[in-house]
N, C-alpha and C positions, 0 to 999 in steps of 0.2 A: 434434443432434450431442452425443455425450458426449465430453468432453475429458479426456485424461490428461496428466500432467506428468512429465517426466524431464529433469533439468538437464544430463545427461551427453552428450546427442546434439547433433550439429551438421550442417550441410549436407553435410559430407563423409562422414557415417555411411551405411553401407549396411544394417546391421541392428544390433539391440541387444536386451538382455534387461532385464526389469523385476526389481526386488528381490523377495525372497521374499514380503513382505507384500502388495505390489501384485499379484504373480503369483497369489497365492491369491485375492485379491479378483476378479481378472479371470476366472479359470478356475472357481473354486468358487461365488462369489456371482453373478457376471454370466453364468456358464455359456458363456463364449466358447470357441471351438474353432478348429482349424487352418482357415485360409482366411477367417476373419472379419476385418473391417476395423476398425482402431482409429485414432483421431485423437489425436495427441500433440503437445504444445508443450514447448519447452525454456525458456520464459519470457523468451526473448530476441527475440521477434517472429516466430519460425518456427512453422509448422504442418506437421506431418509426417503424411501419409497412409500408414498401414502395414498390412501383412497378417500375421496370426499364422502362423508356420511351426512353432512348437513350443508347444503348449498344456499346459504343465506348471505345476502349482500351486506348484512350488518355483522354477521359472525359466521364465517365459513369454517367448518370443523372437519378435521380429517383424522383417520386412524392410521397408525404406522404399520405397514405390512412387511417391511424389510429394511435393514440398516447395513450400510457399507462404510468402511473407514479408509480414508486416504492417508497414506504414510506421509509424514513431513519430509521435506527435502533434506539432503545431506549437507547442504550449505545454508547460510543465513545472511541476508542482506538488509542492512539498516541505512537508509538514505536520510541525511540531515540537510535540508534544502531551504535556502532563503526564499520566502514568498515573493512572487513577482509583483510589479506595480499594478498590472491588470490581472484581476482574479481569474479570468477565463484561461489565461496561460498556465497558471498553477493548477487549475482544475484539469486541464488537458494532461499535464504531467501526472497527476494522481491517477487518472483513468488509464493512461498508457503503462505506467509503472506497475499498476495492479494487474493489468492484462499480461504483462511480461513475467511477473513473478516476484515482486518485492515483498519483503516480510514485515518491515517496520518503516515508518516515515515520521520524521520530526521537523516541523517548521522552525527554522532558526532565525533569530533577529540579529543582524550584523550592523557594523558601523555604517556601511553604505546602503543599508536597506531603505527602500522608498516606501514600503508598506510595513508598518510595525504593529498594527491592530489586526488580529486574525480571529475569525469566527469559524470554528471547526465543524459545526453542525452540518452545513451543506457539504463540506469536504467528506464527511462520513458517508453521506448518501451517495456521493459519486463513487467512492471506493466500493460500497456495497453493490451498486449497479454494475460496475466493471467486473467485480468478482463473479456475479451471476452471468453476465454476458459471456465471459471467458470460461465458464463451466469449471470454476475452481471451488474447492470446499474449505479453504483456509482464508479467512479474512485478514488482510494486512492490518497491523496495529497502527493507529494514528494517534500520536502524542500531542499534548497541548504545546503551543509555541513556547520557546525558551530562548534566552540570549545565547549567543555562540559561546561566550565565556563560561556560562554556567553549564552548557552542554559539554564542553571540553573537560570541565572539572568533574564531570560524572565518570563513573567507571563503565567502560564498554569493552566487552570481550572480543577476542579475535584481532583481525588486522585493521588498523586505523589508517585512513587515507584522506588527503585533502587535495581537491582539484582546484588549482588557482591559475591565473593567467600571467603571473610574473615570469620574466625571462631568467629562470634559475635552473639548476640541475634537477630534472624530473624524470621519472620513469613512466613509460606508457602503461596505462592501467592494465591493458591486456597482458603485459609482461609480468605484472605483479600478481594477478589473480591465479589462484590454484583451486582445483576442485575440492569440494567438501570441507570448506573452511568458512568462518564467519568474517564479514566485512562491514565496517562502518565507514561511509564515505561522505565527506563534507562538500557541498556544492554552494557557492556563494551567490550574491545578488548581481544585478546588472553591472554595478560598478566594481565588481570583484571584492574579495576580502581586502581589508586594509593590511598594511605591512605589519602592524601590531598584532592583528589576528593571525596572520600567517606565522609569525614568530612564536606566538603562544601555542599554536597547534604543533609546530615542530618541536618545541620544548616538551610537549606532552606525547612525543613519539608518533605523531602522525606522519605518514610517508607522503611527500609531495608527488602527485601524479599528473600526467597529461592525458587528455581524452582525444588527442589528434592534433593536426597542424592548423586547423581553422578555429576561429574564435566563435564559440557557441553561446547562444542565449541560455539563461539559467535553466529553463524547462527542458531545452534540448540536451544540455549537458547532463542533466539528471537522468533522462531517458537513455542516453548513450551509456552512462555509467551502469545503469540497471541492466541493460541488455548485455554489456560486456561480462558482467559477473554471471548472469543466468546462462549465457551462451557457453561460457567456460565450463559450466556444470551439466551441459546437455549430454 
């Protein structure tokens, strides 16, 4: 099944049109025509079975013939990750975490962050593409960048964890995670969190966790954390 994404449709819609860029891709590249079936999600858990009624490369229009709803997972995972110096490494994380099953992502700016200016428009497209590729109907939420201090001072439900590299008493994440619960996990930059940031997190009831015996890059650590939580809920 090839999956398309359109955030503007809902269960009350009877028909809709794709934008010019998507219409051109459907008609010119994929060579779809009137009567062909397209599967579309709005990223909110709905799968729409549609039939093309106008195969125009400027405005491809479909009618909805059937709607399915995918139930949300019993757990929830929010990853707060420091952007990497090289954008492609953070984009790799976004793609893989979406494929694995993350629910929410927040780029956090830390004391040791080498990249502090973030443009999320391209990140959104990568997440959308990964959702479609992995045939999921829930689009992960991507938040605007925020300082670690401001993030910690926000209210976050469920279990709070910070994965850092300091040689202190930490629990393995896989020993902390339980099925059907909510988790917010902090992943630091290449230079790790500063001592001040770790102290702030601990004061705000974040549990220090380890992701294993080896020292991981930021994007690898984030993917490992994501997989650990999702795997515990399989």
